[in-house]
N, C-alpha and C positions, 0 to 999 in steps of 0.2 A: 738811181739805185745806190744805196750805201755800199762802200767798198767791201765791208765784211760780208754782206749778203751776196755780192757778186763773187767774191772769193769762194764762199761756200758752194755756190751754184757751180762754179768751174770745177771744184773738187768733186762734187757729186757727178758731174758729166764724165769725169775721168775714172770714176769708181774708187776714189780715195776716201777712206774712212776718216772722219774728223769729229771733234767734239768742242763745245764751247769751253773756253778757259774758266777755271774756277774763280779766278780773280776778277774778270770782267766778261761775263758770258755774252753780253751784247756786242762787244767790240774786239774780243780776242778769240782766236781759233787755234786749236792744237791739232796737228796731224803728223804723220811720219812719212819720210821719203822711202823710195824703193829699197835703199840700202840701210834703213833703220834709223836714220838721223831724225830726231824730233824737231818740229818747227812750231814756234809760237808766232802767229801772225796777228799783229795789232793794228787796228785802224786809228790813225792819227791825222786829223784835218783832211779827211776824205781820201787818204792814201794808206797803203799797207806797208808796214815795216815788219821784217821777219828776223827772228832770232833763232839760231840753230842750237839745239841742245844735244850735244854728243859728249860722251865721256872721253876725255883726252888726258894725257899725262901733263905734268907741269912743263916738261921739255917741249911738247907739242904746242902748248898754249903760248910759250915764248916765240916759237918759230912762226906760229900763225899770226902773231901780232907785230913782231919786229924783226924776225929772222929771214929777211928777203934779200933778193939780189938787185941788179941794176934796173934803172927805169926802162919801161917799154918791153922788157923781155917776157916772152910768152912761155908758159909751162903747161904741161898736160900730165895728169895722173894716169898711169898705166892701168890702175885698178878700176877706177870709176869713170875715166875719160873726162874728168873735170878739167876745163881749160881756164886759165886765169892769167892776167897781165899784172906785173908788178908796177907800182907807181913811184913817183919821185920821193915820197916819204920813206920808202923802203930802201932807198939807194945807200949802198955802202955796208949793208949788213950781211951780205952773202946770200946764197940760194936757200930757200926753205927746205927743210928735211922731211916735212910731213904735208900731205894733201889737206888743204883747208876744208874740203868737202867730206872726205871719208876717213881721214886720219892715217892713211897708209904711208909708209916710209917711201919717199921719192928717190929715184935713182937717176943719175945724170951720166951722160957719156963723155 
């Protein structure tokens, strides 16, 4: 079974509305998460790659890409409960200020 067909079947089973992408209807699928973040899922070499499309500020974009803390440190968003681990590439940049999933400002104790 093609990855796109399987993805769409799984979305149907969960009651998630989806539509074929206008750019590549056979291999790309668009849907939204429960918190409204748009997802474009593309089939590449039998696997799915997902791009999240949410509207964020320039400050949030920098934090999401390079504004992270030390290696191996776990963080959890209090708003959406997204848990994520920072990796070695992020080392030395400090803790992120925004959730990479929902964009909420993160608070640390």
